[in-house]
C-alpha positions as CSV (number, residue, x, y, z in Angstrom):
1,M,0.6,20.1,17.7
2,H,2.1,18.4,21.2
3,F,4.1,16.0,22.2
4,S,1.3,13.5,22.5
5,E,-0.2,13.9,19.6
6,I,2.9,13.8,17.6
7,T,4.0,10.2,19.5
8,T,1.0,8.7,18.8
9,I,0.3,9.4,15.3
10,I,3.7,8.4,14.6
11,L,3.4,4.7,16.8
12,V,0.2,4.2,14.8
13,I,1.7,4.6,11.5
14,A,4.5,3.1,12.2
15,L,2.1,-0.2,13.5
16,V,0.4,0.2,9.9
17,V,3.9,0.0,8.4
18,V,5.1,-3.1,10.5
19,L,1.8,-4.8,10.0
20,F,2.1,-4.3,5.8
21,K,5.7,-5.4,6.0
22,D,5.2,-8.3,8.3
23,Y,8.1,-7.7,10.2
24,I,6.7,-9.6,13.2
25,R,3.6,-11.3,14.0
26,A,0.7,-9.1,14.2
27,A,0.0,-10.0,18.5
28,F,2.9,-8.7,19.3
29,A,3.2,-5.5,17.1
30,F,-0.4,-4.5,18.5
31,L,0.8,-5.6,22.1
32,I,4.4,-3.7,21.8
33,T,2.1,-0.6,20.6
34,A,-0.1,-0.6,23.1
35,F,2.4,-1.1,25.7
36,L,4.6,1.9,24.4
37,F,1.6,4.1,25.2
38,L,1.3,2.9,28.7
39,I,5.2,4.0,29.0
40,L,4.1,7.1,27.7
41,Q,1.3,7.6,30.0
42,I,-1.0,8.1,27.1
43,I,-3.2,5.5,28.5
44,K,-3.6,3.9,32.1
45,P,-3.2,0.3,32.9
46,E,-6.8,0.1,33.9
47,E,-8.0,1.4,30.3
48,F,-5.8,-1.0,28.4
49,L,-6.9,-4.0,30.9
50,A,-10.6,-2.6,30.0
51,G,-10.8,-4.4,27.1
52,L,-10.4,-7.9,28.7
53,A,-13.9,-7.1,30.3
54,N,-15.5,-5.5,27.2
55,K,-19.1,-7.5,27.0
56,Q,-18.4,-7.3,23.0
57,I,-14.8,-8.7,22.9
58,M,-16.3,-11.6,25.1
59,V,-18.8,-11.9,22.4
60,I,-16.4,-12.7,19.9
61,F,-15.0,-15.6,22.0
62,L,-17.9,-16.8,22.3
63,L,-19.6,-17.0,19.5
64,I,-16.3,-18.9,18.0
65,G,-16.8,-21.3,20.3
66,L,-20.5,-21.6,19.2
67,T,-19.5,-21.8,15.8
68,A,-17.0,-24.7,16.4
69,G,-19.7,-26.9,18.0
70,I,-22.1,-26.0,15.2
71,Q,-19.8,-26.7,12.6
72,R,-19.1,-29.9,14.1
73,N,-22.8,-31.2,14.9
74,I,-24.1,-30.2,10.8
75,G,-21.8,-32.6,9.5
76,T,-20.2,-33.3,6.0
77,G,-23.4,-35.0,3.9
78,F,-25.2,-32.0,4.2
79,F,-23.0,-29.8,2.0
80,F,-22.6,-32.3,-0.8
81,R,-26.6,-32.9,-1.0
82,L,-26.7,-28.9,-2.0
83,F,-24.1,-29.2,-4.1
84,S,-25.2,-31.8,-6.9
85,Q,-22.5,-32.8,-10.0
86,K,-25.5,-31.6,-12.4
87,L,-25.1,-28.2,-11.6
88,G,-23.6,-26.1,-13.9
89,P,-20.4,-23.7,-13.1
90,G,-22.8,-20.7,-12.6
91,A,-25.4,-22.3,-11.1
92,F,-23.0,-23.9,-8.7
93,R,-21.2,-20.3,-7.8
94,I,-24.7,-18.6,-6.9
95,R,-25.8,-21.5,-4.5
96,M,-22.4,-21.5,-3.0
97,M,-22.6,-18.0,-2.3
98,V,-26.1,-17.8,-1.3
99,L,-25.1,-20.4,1.3
100,V,-22.3,-19.0,2.6
101,S,-23.3,-15.6,2.8
102,S,-26.2,-16.8,4.7
103,L,-24.2,-18.8,7.3
104,S,-21.9,-15.9,7.4
105,A,-24.9,-13.7,8.7
106,V,-24.9,-16.0,12.2
107,L,-21.6,-17.8,12.2
108,N,-18.1,-16.7,12.3
109,N,-17.1,-16.3,8.9
110,T,-13.6,-17.5,8.9
111,P,-14.5,-21.1,10.0
112,V,-17.0,-21.1,7.1
113,V,-14.4,-20.4,4.9
114,A,-12.1,-23.0,6.4
115,F,-15.2,-25.6,6.2
116,M,-16.1,-24.8,2.3
117,I,-12.5,-25.0,1.1
118,P,-12.6,-28.9,0.9
119,Y,-15.8,-29.2,-0.8
120,V,-15.9,-26.5,-3.2
121,K,-12.3,-27.6,-4.3
122,E,-13.8,-31.3,-4.1
123,W,-16.8,-30.4,-6.7
124,S,-14.5,-28.6,-9.0
125,A,-11.8,-31.6,-9.2
126,V,-15.4,-33.6,-9.8
127,N,-16.6,-31.5,-12.4
128,N,-13.2,-30.6,-14.0
129,Y,-13.3,-27.2,-13.4
130,P,-10.6,-25.5,-11.9
131,A,-11.3,-24.3,-8.5
132,S,-9.8,-20.6,-9.3
133,K,-13.5,-19.6,-10.3
134,F,-14.8,-20.6,-7.2
135,L,-12.8,-19.7,-4.1
136,I,-12.9,-15.9,-4.6
137,P,-16.4,-15.7,-4.7
138,L,-16.4,-18.0,-2.1
139,S,-13.9,-15.2,0.4
140,Y,-15.9,-12.5,-0.8
141,S,-19.7,-13.8,-0.6
142,T,-18.6,-14.4,3.3
143,I,-17.5,-10.9,3.7
144,L,-20.6,-9.6,2.1
145,G,-23.1,-12.0,4.4
146,G,-20.9,-10.8,7.4
147,M,-22.5,-7.6,6.9
148,I,-25.9,-8.6,7.5
149,T,-25.7,-8.9,11.1
150,V,-23.4,-7.2,13.9
151,I,-22.1,-10.7,14.6
152,G,-21.5,-12.0,11.1
153,T,-17.5,-10.4,11.5
154,S,-15.4,-9.8,14.5
155,T,-15.2,-6.1,13.2
156,N,-18.9,-4.8,13.9
157,L,-17.9,-6.2,17.5
158,V,-15.0,-4.4,17.8
159,L,-16.6,-1.2,16.9
160,N,-19.4,-2.0,19.4
161,G,-16.7,-2.7,22.0
162,L,-15.2,0.8,21.2
163,I,-18.9,2.4,21.3
164,S,-19.6,0.8,24.5
165,Q,-16.5,2.3,26.0
166,Y,-17.7,5.6,25.6
167,D,-21.1,4.8,27.0
168,L,-22.5,5.5,23.6
169,P,-25.6,3.5,22.1
170,I,-24.2,0.6,20.2
171,L,-25.3,-0.5,16.6
172,G,-28.2,-2.2,16.7
173,F,-30.1,-4.9,14.2
174,A,-31.5,-2.1,12.0
175,D,-28.0,-0.7,11.5
176,F,-26.6,-4.0,9.5
177,L,-29.6,-5.6,8.6
178,F,-31.0,-3.6,5.4
179,L,-27.8,-2.2,3.9
180,G,-25.8,-5.8,4.3
181,L,-28.9,-7.4,2.5
182,L,-28.6,-4.8,0.0
183,V,-24.6,-5.0,-0.9
184,T,-24.8,-9.0,-0.4
185,V,-27.7,-9.1,-3.0
186,L,-25.7,-6.8,-5.3
187,G,-22.2,-8.2,-4.9
188,V,-23.4,-11.9,-5.5
189,I,-25.0,-10.6,-8.7
190,Y,-22.2,-9.0,-9.9
191,L,-20.1,-12.2,-8.8
192,G,-22.3,-14.7,-10.5
193,F,-22.5,-12.6,-13.7
194,F,-18.3,-11.5,-13.9
195,S,-16.3,-13.5,-11.8
196,H,-15.8,-16.4,-14.5
197,Y,-14.6,-14.0,-17.0
198,L,-12.5,-12.3,-14.7
199,L,-10.8,-15.1,-12.7
200,P,-8.0,-17.0,-13.9
201,D,-7.8,-20.4,-15.2
202,R,-5.3,-22.5,-13.4
203,E,-4.1,-25.6,-12.4
204,E,-4.3,-26.9,-8.9
205,N,-1.4,-26.8,-6.9
206,K,-1.9,-30.5,-6.0
207,S,-2.0,-31.6,-9.4
208,E,0.7,-29.7,-10.9
209,V,2.7,-31.5,-7.9
210,I,1.5,-35.0,-8.4
211,Q,2.1,-34.4,-12.4
212,H,6.2,-33.3,-11.6
213,L,6.7,-35.2,-8.2
214,N,9.5,-37.1,-9.4
215,E,10.8,-33.2,-9.2
216,Y,9.9,-33.3,-5.6
217,V,10.2,-36.8,-3.9
218,V,12.7,-39.7,-4.8
219,E,12.4,-43.3,-4.0
220,T,15.2,-45.1,-2.9
221,Y,15.7,-48.6,-2.4
222,L,17.5,-51.1,0.5
223,P,18.8,-53.9,-1.3
224,E,19.6,-57.0,0.7
225,G,22.9,-56.6,2.3
226,S,22.8,-53.2,3.1
227,K,24.9,-51.5,5.4
228,M,21.8,-49.9,6.7
229,A,19.8,-53.1,7.3
230,G,19.2,-53.5,11.0
231,K,19.8,-49.9,11.8
232,T,17.6,-46.8,13.2
233,V,16.8,-44.5,10.8
234,K,19.0,-42.4,13.7
235,E,22.0,-44.6,13.7
236,A,21.6,-45.0,9.7
237,G,22.3,-41.2,9.6
238,L,19.4,-40.5,7.9
239,R,17.8,-38.0,10.7
240,N,19.1,-34.4,10.3
241,L,20.6,-34.3,6.8
242,K,20.8,-31.2,4.9
243,E,18.7,-30.0,2.6
244,I,16.6,-33.1,2.7
245,F,14.7,-35.2,5.0
246,L,13.0,-38.9,5.3
247,A,9.5,-38.3,4.4
248,E,8.0,-42.1,4.5
249,I,9.0,-45.4,4.3
250,S,7.0,-48.2,2.2
251,R,7.3,-51.8,3.7
252,D,5.5,-54.6,2.9
253,G,2.3,-52.8,1.1
254,Q,2.2,-50.3,4.6
255,E,3.4,-46.8,4.8
256,I,5.2,-45.6,7.7
257,S,4.8,-41.6,8.2
258,P,6.6,-39.6,9.6
259,V,9.5,-41.6,10.3
260,S,10.4,-41.8,13.9
261,P,14.2,-41.8,14.2
262,K,14.3,-44.7,16.4
263,E,12.3,-46.6,13.4
264,V,14.6,-49.9,12.5
265,L,15.3,-50.1,8.8
266,R,15.1,-53.5,7.1
267,A,16.5,-55.0,3.6
268,G,13.1,-54.7,1.2
269,D,12.6,-51.0,2.6
270,K,11.6,-48.1,-0.2
271,L,12.9,-44.6,1.3
272,F,11.3,-41.6,0.2
273,F,12.9,-38.5,0.2
274,T,11.8,-34.8,-0.3
275,G,14.1,-31.7,-0.3
276,N,16.8,-30.6,-2.6
277,T,17.2,-34.2,-5.0
278,K,20.3,-33.1,-6.0
279,A,21.5,-33.6,-2.4
280,I,19.2,-36.8,-2.3
281,L,21.3,-38.4,-5.4
282,T,24.6,-37.1,-3.8
283,L,23.5,-39.3,-0.7
284,I,23.1,-42.5,-2.7
285,Q,26.5,-41.9,-4.4
286,E,28.2,-42.1,-1.3
287,E,27.6,-45.8,-1.4
288,N,25.9,-46.0,2.0
289,G,23.4,-49.1,1.4
290,L,21.2,-46.9,-0.6
291,T,20.2,-47.8,-4.3
292,L,17.6,-46.3,-7.0
293,P,14.9,-48.8,-7.7
294,E,14.5,-50.4,-11.2
295,E,11.1,-49.5,-11.1
296,S,10.0,-46.6,-9.5
297,H,6.9,-46.3,-7.9
298,V,6.9,-42.4,-7.3
299,T,5.1,-41.2,-10.6
300,Q,2.1,-43.7,-9.7
301,N,1.8,-41.9,-6.5
302,A,1.2,-45.5,-4.9
303,F,2.3,-44.7,-1.3
304,F,1.6,-41.3,-0.2
305,Q,-1.6,-39.6,1.0
306,L,-1.1,-36.1,-0.1
307,T,-2.9,-33.4,1.8
308,E,-3.0,-29.6,1.4
309,A,-2.9,-27.1,4.2
310,V,-3.1,-23.2,4.4
311,V,-1.4,-21.3,7.0
312,P,-3.8,-19.0,8.4
313,A,-3.2,-15.2,9.9
314,S,-3.4,-16.4,13.3
315,S,-0.8,-19.4,12.9
316,S,2.1,-19.5,15.6
317,L,4.1,-21.0,12.6
318,I,4.5,-17.4,10.9
319,G,7.8,-16.4,10.8
320,E,9.3,-19.7,11.7
321,K,11.8,-21.8,9.6
322,V,10.4,-25.3,9.0
323,K,13.3,-26.9,10.4
324,N,13.0,-24.6,13.6
325,S,9.3,-25.4,13.7
326,D,9.6,-29.4,14.9
327,F,7.0,-29.6,12.1
328,R,7.1,-33.2,11.6
329,K,6.8,-34.2,15.4
330,R,3.9,-31.4,16.2
331,Y,2.1,-32.4,13.1
332,Q,2.3,-35.7,12.1
333,A,3.4,-34.6,8.5
334,S,6.3,-33.9,6.2
335,I,6.1,-30.6,3.6
336,I,7.6,-31.4,0.2
337,S,6.3,-28.0,-1.3
338,I,5.2,-24.4,-0.5
339,H,3.5,-22.3,-2.7
340,R,3.0,-18.9,-1.9
341,N,1.3,-15.9,-4.2
342,G,0.4,-18.7,-6.9
343,E,4.1,-19.7,-7.0
344,I,6.1,-22.7,-5.9
345,I,8.8,-21.6,-3.5
346,K,12.3,-22.7,-4.7
347,G,15.2,-23.7,-2.3
348,N,15.8,-25.4,0.7
349,I,12.0,-26.1,2.6
350,G,13.8,-26.5,5.9
351,E,15.2,-22.9,5.6
352,T,11.8,-21.3,4.3
353,R,10.1,-19.0,6.9
354,L,6.5,-19.7,7.0
355,Q,3.8,-16.7,5.9
356,A,0.0,-16.2,6.3
357,G,-1.3,-17.4,3.4
358,D,1.2,-20.3,2.6
359,L,-0.3,-23.3,0.8
360,L,1.5,-26.8,2.2
361,L,1.5,-29.8,0.3
362,M,2.6,-32.5,2.5
363,L,3.0,-36.1,2.9
364,T,1.0,-37.5,6.0
365,G,-0.5,-40.4,7.8
366,K,-3.7,-41.7,7.4
367,N,-4.8,-40.2,10.9
368,S,-2.6,-37.1,10.7
369,L,-3.9,-33.4,11.1
370,Q,-7.3,-33.8,12.7
371,S,-7.8,-30.5,14.1
372,D,-11.3,-29.0,15.8
373,Q,-9.9,-25.4,15.2
374,P,-8.2,-23.8,12.1
375,K,-5.7,-22.1,14.2
376,D,-2.2,-23.5,12.9
377,L,-2.9,-25.4,9.7
378,I,-6.0,-25.2,8.0
379,I,-6.6,-28.5,6.3
380,I,-8.1,-28.3,2.9
381,T,-8.1,-31.9,1.4
382,L,-11.0,-34.1,2.2
383,Q,-9.9,-37.3,3.9
384,G,-12.1,-40.3,2.5
385,E,-15.4,-40.3,1.5
386,I,-18.0,-38.0,2.8
387,Q,-21.3,-39.6,3.7
388,P,-24.6,-38.1,4.8
389,D,-25.6,-38.4,8.2
390,R,-28.9,-40.0,8.3
391,K,-29.4,-40.2,12.1
392,R,-32.7,-38.5,12.9
393,G,-32.4,-35.7,15.6
394,K,-29.1,-35.1,15.5
395,K,-28.8,-31.1,14.2
396,V,-31.3,-30.3,16.9
397,P,-29.0,-28.6,19.3
398,S,-27.5,-26.9,16.3
399,L,-30.8,-25.6,15.3
400,L,-31.8,-24.5,19.1
401,A,-28.4,-22.8,19.2
402,I,-29.1,-20.7,16.1
403,V,-32.6,-19.8,17.0
404,I,-31.4,-18.5,20.1
405,L,-28.7,-16.7,18.6
406,I,-30.9,-15.1,16.1
407,L,-33.1,-13.8,19.0
408,G,-30.1,-12.3,19.9
409,I,-29.2,-10.7,16.5
410,V,-32.5,-8.9,16.3
411,G,-32.5,-7.7,20.0
412,V,-35.0,-10.1,21.9
413,M,-32.7,-11.2,24.3
414,D,-29.2,-9.8,25.3
415,L,-26.8,-10.8,22.4
416,F,-24.0,-11.7,25.2
417,M,-26.5,-14.1,26.7
418,A,-27.8,-15.3,23.6
419,A,-24.1,-16.9,22.7
420,F,-23.2,-18.2,26.0
421,T,-26.9,-20.1,26.3
422,G,-26.0,-21.2,22.5
423,I,-22.8,-22.9,24.0
424,I,-24.7,-24.3,26.8
425,I,-27.5,-26.5,24.7
426,L,-24.3,-27.8,23.0
427,Y,-22.5,-28.5,26.0
428,V,-25.3,-30.4,27.4
429,F,-25.9,-32.0,24.2
430,K,-22.4,-33.4,24.1
431,V,-22.1,-31.4,20.7
432,L,-19.0,-29.5,22.3
433,N,-16.8,-30.1,25.5
434,L,-14.2,-28.6,27.4
435,A,-11.3,-29.4,25.2
436,T,-12.9,-28.2,22.2
437,L,-14.0,-24.9,23.9
438,R,-10.3,-24.4,25.0
439,K,-8.9,-24.9,21.5
440,S,-11.0,-22.3,19.8
441,V,-9.7,-19.7,22.5
442,D,-7.3,-17.7,20.2
443,L,-4.5,-16.0,22.1
444,D,-3.5,-14.3,19.3
445,L,-6.7,-12.6,18.4
446,L,-7.3,-11.6,22.1
447,L,-4.3,-9.8,22.3
448,I,-5.2,-8.0,18.9
449,L,-8.7,-7.2,20.0
450,V,-7.7,-5.8,23.9
451,S,-4.7,-4.2,22.1
452,S,-6.8,-2.4,19.2
453,L,-9.3,-0.8,22.0
454,A,-6.5,0.4,23.7
455,I,-4.6,2.2,20.7
456,G,-8.3,3.7,19.8
457,T,-8.3,5.0,23.6
458,A,-4.8,6.1,22.8
459,L,-5.7,8.2,20.1
460,K,-8.5,10.1,21.9
461,N,-6.7,10.6,24.9
462,S,-3.8,12.3,23.0
463,G,-5.5,14.6,20.9
464,A,-4.3,12.9,17.7
465,A,-8.0,11.7,16.5
466,N,-9.3,15.5,17.2
467,L,-6.3,16.6,15.3
468,L,-7.0,14.3,12.7
469,A,-10.4,14.9,12.4
470,E,-10.1,18.9,12.4
471,G,-7.7,18.0,9.1
472,I,-10.2,16.3,7.4
473,L,-12.9,18.9,8.3
474,W,-10.4,21.5,6.8
475,L,-10.0,19.9,3.5
476,T,-13.9,19.3,3.3
477,N,-14.8,22.5,5.0
478,G,-18.3,24.1,3.5
479,S,-18.6,21.1,1.5
480,G,-21.3,19.0,3.8
481,A,-21.5,16.1,6.0
482,M,-21.8,14.0,3.4
483,I,-18.3,14.6,1.9
484,S,-16.8,14.1,5.5
485,L,-18.2,10.8,5.3
486,V,-16.9,9.8,1.8
487,V,-13.3,10.6,3.1
488,L,-14.0,8.4,6.1
489,F,-15.0,5.8,4.3
490,V,-12.4,5.9,1.6
491,L,-9.4,6.4,4.3
492,T,-11.0,3.3,6.3
493,L,-11.2,1.3,3.1
494,L,-7.8,2.2,2.1
495,L,-6.0,1.4,5.8
496,T,-8.3,-2.3,5.8
497,S,-6.7,-2.6,2.3
498,L,-3.1,-2.9,4.1
499,I,-3.9,-4.1,7.7
500,T,-6.5,-6.3,9.3
501,N,-9.9,-5.1,9.6
502,A,-10.1,-4.9,13.2
503,A,-6.8,-2.5,13.2
504,A,-8.3,-0.3,10.8
505,V,-11.6,0.2,12.5
506,S,-10.0,0.8,15.7
507,I,-7.8,3.7,14.4
508,M,-10.8,5.0,12.6
509,F,-13.5,5.4,15.4
510,P,-11.8,8.3,17.2
511,L,-12.0,10.1,13.9
512,A,-15.2,9.1,13.2
513,L,-16.0,9.9,16.9
514,E,-14.6,13.7,17.0
515,I,-16.1,14.0,13.0
516,G,-19.3,13.7,14.3
517,T,-18.8,15.4,17.2
518,Q,-17.8,18.5,15.6
519,L,-20.3,18.6,13.4
520,G,-22.7,18.2,15.7
521,L,-24.6,15.2,14.1
522,P,-25.7,12.1,15.3
523,L,-22.8,9.6,15.5
524,T,-24.3,6.2,13.8
525,P,-23.9,7.0,10.5
526,F,-20.5,7.8,10.9
527,F,-19.9,4.7,12.8
528,V,-21.9,2.5,10.2
529,T,-19.6,3.9,7.4
530,I,-16.5,3.0,9.1
531,A,-17.9,-0.5,9.8
532,F,-18.8,-1.1,6.6
533,A,-15.7,0.3,5.0
534,A,-13.2,-1.6,7.4
535,S,-15.0,-5.3,5.8
536,G,-14.8,-3.8,2.0
537,D,-11.3,-5.2,1.6
538,F,-12.0,-6.9,-2.1
539,M,-8.6,-5.3,-3.9
540,T,-5.9,-7.1,-1.9
541,P,-5.4,-10.2,0.1
542,I,-4.1,-8.8,3.3
543,G,-6.6,-7.3,5.2
544,Y,-9.1,-9.7,5.5
545,Q,-8.3,-13.6,6.8
546,T,-10.3,-15.3,4.1
547,N,-8.7,-14.0,1.1
548,L,-5.6,-15.1,2.3
549,M,-7.3,-18.4,3.3
550,V,-8.2,-19.0,-0.6
551,M,-5.3,-17.5,-2.0
552,G,-3.1,-20.9,-2.1
553,P,-6.2,-23.4,-2.7
554,G,-6.9,-21.1,-5.8
555,S,-3.4,-20.6,-6.9
556,Y,-4.3,-16.8,-7.0
557,K,-2.1,-14.0,-7.2
558,F,-2.2,-10.2,-5.7
559,K,-3.6,-9.0,-9.5
560,D,-6.4,-11.3,-9.1
561,Y,-8.1,-10.0,-6.6
562,F,-7.6,-6.5,-7.7
563,K,-8.7,-7.9,-11.1
564,V,-12.1,-9.1,-9.8
565,G,-12.2,-6.8,-6.4
566,L,-12.0,-3.1,-8.1
567,P,-15.1,-3.1,-9.8
568,L,-17.2,-4.9,-6.5
569,T,-15.1,-2.4,-4.5
570,V,-16.6,0.7,-6.4
571,L,-20.5,-0.8,-6.3
572,Y,-19.9,-1.6,-2.6
573,T,-18.9,2.3,-2.0
574,A,-21.4,3.5,-4.1
575,T,-24.1,1.6,-2.7
576,V,-22.7,2.1,1.2
577,L,-23.0,5.7,0.8
578,L,-25.7,6.2,-0.9
579,F,-27.8,3.9,1.2
580,V,-26.2,5.9,4.4
581,R,-27.1,9.3,2.9
582,W,-30.6,8.0,2.3
583,F,-31.5,6.3,5.3
584,Y,-29.8,8.6,8.0
585,G,-30.7,11.5,6.2
586,I,-27.5,13.1,5.7
587,S,-26.6,16.0,3.6
């Protein structure tokens, strides 16, 4: 075993551990690993930079921009017409899963889930059903639907990017369509029948907080003659308080939120503080001009606009303390509680380091947190009443873009040109603009994808992939190619349960290439196997972003994913492996 092989394996294992433990942001972990491979001369600078010119990687970003435009163009009333309030929970779940799995076949699935969460929660609330019965099926059905086409999930495009680097035939329409449809239909049937019984019946976080609002928010009053009257918030010493912050002021029926440090206080103002309620009471006892009102309005929720948001895996907030993130200025909102793994985080909110999947309950102004792309925060509370858009022809640009995209998927035209043409159509019809496209470019995702390709190259260049492949073949010696495919699938599945799916497919690609080459068999079934395995994360919330996105809104715990996901994983695994064996004639 050579030094380069040992070093490469150690660095890849270290990357997996760092990603699993979430020590640093994923983008930096990938970038540092790729940089170390450059320093050790396992890869060349041009091999690292090749990812920036990789056609499949560029397609991912074109599709993200295209999805943003289509999402905006489709509107909102469309979904409420589909989700009638007369539907029962079973019919609603099936209709929802069929819709989102179909959308995920032609659109990037992360924005589809971000767009759908508020509608699912709204329907659940109106019909008095817990959202926890529907949100994991929402995530799982988008994952399944994403496997119907090469563009449904970035995993497939990353894999094609790796394949194209070796001038091999990339996976096409037929490699995904039939197997993707099969696993989607079986998965939807399973979730439709069993998820109601396997998923928990939990109260929504927002409802829970509203019922106990006095535990999170304290209302105070500025009486006539108060020392603070006529002073700004900063002059009154209410700006940088320890363990608490001034979230909102109610004045003559108007709400001021977030509160500027230059805001001048007036007698009669109602001041709402959040944080450590004991610290708020201590502040009042200092006789600085604040008093408790005789009749509190907090429990009536009269002055608040409560908004929920999820921290996605791509957020720049991950790892930052709330107090250091300048949250109120950046997002025009004040956090009053944070939910993680189905539980409310205790202690000082300002000292809390945010993590991917955290659910934030915030006080916001009426025009706060309007965002075109779910990058730093995904808003999951519907703002105002949703009305159907009856303007004729409004959706024509999106329909044209989708038709062009389908032509690219089935191979009638080049996929890159199809996605590019779709964006031009939306731009010409003024559905998209340069600002929206600029917002859709996720630098973290770009770093992860480019570095992933470089890490895959490092495994190949160093001989580590060959070494690991020989180990797998030695373990399965004389058992046939099918056993090697089973081992490859299981290893990829375990890896994607711990780290991101893009990372899992990048690490496993060189092994699939080496095993197929050494067995002297066509490589396509090996690539299809790792593609489906890398997207098969149903047992944990870690490996797939959509699973993390629904964790907070559904008040889910880690065990909930395992409980409903284990049978689905067994069904999915058996279906994929049996189909690959039959379709590609593997013995």
